[in-house]
DRENDO-1510 file (C-alpha; in Angstrom, 1 decimal, always signed):
<recs>
REC; n; res; u; v; w
REC; 1; MET; -7.0; -7.0; -3.1 .
REC; 2; ASP; -8.5; -4.6; -5.6 .
REC; 3; PHE; -7.5; -1.0; -6.3 .
REC; 4; GLU; -10.6; +0.3; -4.6 .
REC; 5; THR; -9.8; -1.5; -1.4 .
REC; 6; LEU; -6.2; -0.3; -1.5 .
REC; 7; THR; -7.2; +3.3; -2.0 .
REC; 8; ALA; -9.7; +3.0; +0.9 .
REC; 9; ILE; -6.9; +1.8; +3.2 .
REC; 10; LEU; -4.6; +4.5; +2.0 .
REC; 11; ALA; -7.3; +7.2; +2.4 .
REC; 12; ASP; -7.9; +6.1; +5.9 .
REC; 13; GLN; -4.2; +5.9; +6.8 .
REC; 14; PHE; -3.4; +9.3; +5.4 .
REC; 15; ASP; -6.7; +11.1; +5.9 .
REC; 16; VAL; -7.2; +11.9; +2.2 .
REC; 17; ASP; -10.0; +11.4; -0.2 .
REC; 18; ALA; -9.8; +8.0; -1.8 .
REC; 19; ASP; -10.9; +9.5; -5.2 .
REC; 20; SER; -7.7; +11.6; -5.2 .
REC; 21; ILE; -5.5; +8.5; -5.2 .
REC; 22; THR; -4.3; +7.2; -8.5 .
REC; 23; GLU; -1.7; +4.6; -9.6 .
REC; 24; ASP; +0.7; +7.5; -10.1 .
REC; 25; THR; +0.2; +8.9; -6.5 .
REC; 26; ASP; +3.6; +9.0; -4.8 .
REC; 27; ILE; +3.2; +7.5; -1.4 .
REC; 28; LEU; +6.0; +9.5; +0.2 .
REC; 29; GLU; +5.5; +12.9; -1.5 .
REC; 30; ASP; +1.8; +13.0; -2.4 .
REC; 31; LEU; +0.5; +11.3; +0.7 .
REC; 32; GLY; +3.2; +12.5; +3.1 .
REC; 33; CYS; +4.2; +9.1; +4.3 .
REC; 34; THR; +6.7; +9.1; +7.2 .
REC; 35; SER; +8.6; +6.1; +8.4 .
REC; 36; MET; +6.0; +5.6; +11.2 .
REC; 37; ASP; +3.2; +5.9; +8.7 .
REC; 38; ALA; +4.8; +3.2; +6.6 .
REC; 39; VAL; +4.9; +0.8; +9.5 .
REC; 40; GLU; +1.2; +1.4; +10.2 .
REC; 41; LEU; +0.4; +1.0; +6.5 .
REC; 42; ILE; +2.2; -2.2; +6.3 .
REC; 43; VAL; +0.5; -3.6; +9.4 .
REC; 44; ALA; -2.9; -2.6; +7.9 .
REC; 45; LEU; -2.2; -4.2; +4.6 .
REC; 46; GLU; -0.8; -7.4; +6.1 .
REC; 47; SER; -3.8; -7.8; +8.2 .
REC; 48; ALA; -6.2; -6.9; +5.4 .
REC; 49; ILE; -4.9; -9.5; +3.0 .
REC; 50; ASP; -2.9; -11.9; +5.2 .
REC; 51; ILE; +0.5; -11.3; +3.5 .
REC; 52; HIS; +4.0; -10.6; +4.8 .
REC; 53; ILE; +5.7; -7.5; +3.3 .
REC; 54; PRO; +9.4; -7.5; +4.0 .
REC; 55; ASP; +11.3; -4.2; +4.7 .
REC; 56; GLU; +13.3; -4.5; +1.5 .
REC; 57; ALA; +10.1; -4.5; -0.5 .
REC; 58; VAL; +8.8; -1.4; +1.3 .
REC; 59; ASP; +12.0; +0.5; +0.5 .
REC; 60; SER; +11.5; -0.2; -3.3 .
REC; 61; ILE; +7.8; +0.8; -3.5 .
REC; 62; ARG; +7.3; +4.4; -4.4 .
REC; 63; THR; +3.8; +4.8; -6.1 .
REC; 64; VAL; +0.4; +3.4; -5.4 .
REC; 65; GLY; +0.6; +1.5; -8.7 .
REC; 66; GLU; +3.9; -0.2; -7.6 .
REC; 67; LEU; +2.3; -1.1; -4.3 .
REC; 68; MET; -0.8; -2.6; -6.1 .
REC; 69; ASN; +1.4; -4.6; -8.4 .
REC; 70; TYR; +3.5; -5.9; -5.4 .
REC; 71; LEU; +0.4; -6.9; -3.4 .
REC; 72; THR; -1.2; -8.6; -6.4 .
REC; 73; GLU; +1.9; -10.5; -7.3 .
REC; 74; HIS; +2.8; -11.6; -3.8 .
REC; 75; ALA; -0.7; -12.4; -2.7 .
REC; 76; GLU; -1.0; -14.9; -5.5 .
REC; 77; GLN; +2.4; -16.5; -4.6 .
REC; 78; GLU; +1.4; -16.9; -1.0 .
REC; 79; GLU; -1.8; -18.7; -2.1 .
REC; 80; GLU; +0.2; -21.4; -3.9 .
</recs>
């Protein structure tokens, strides 16, 4: 998944302009992510890139950059 695709998913999920999302965007504070939003986001990401994201990983991800790094790293591992 590239950053543009991730920001498009985030923009759709949180009804914000994709251009306003940066790697430093805080998913909880800047996007207003609630626990229900987090579940919906994980489902959207898992279906978009065919990856499983465990709850423990969700709890440790705070920024869009951290999410991008996680997705990149783990998508590559699942391909192996």
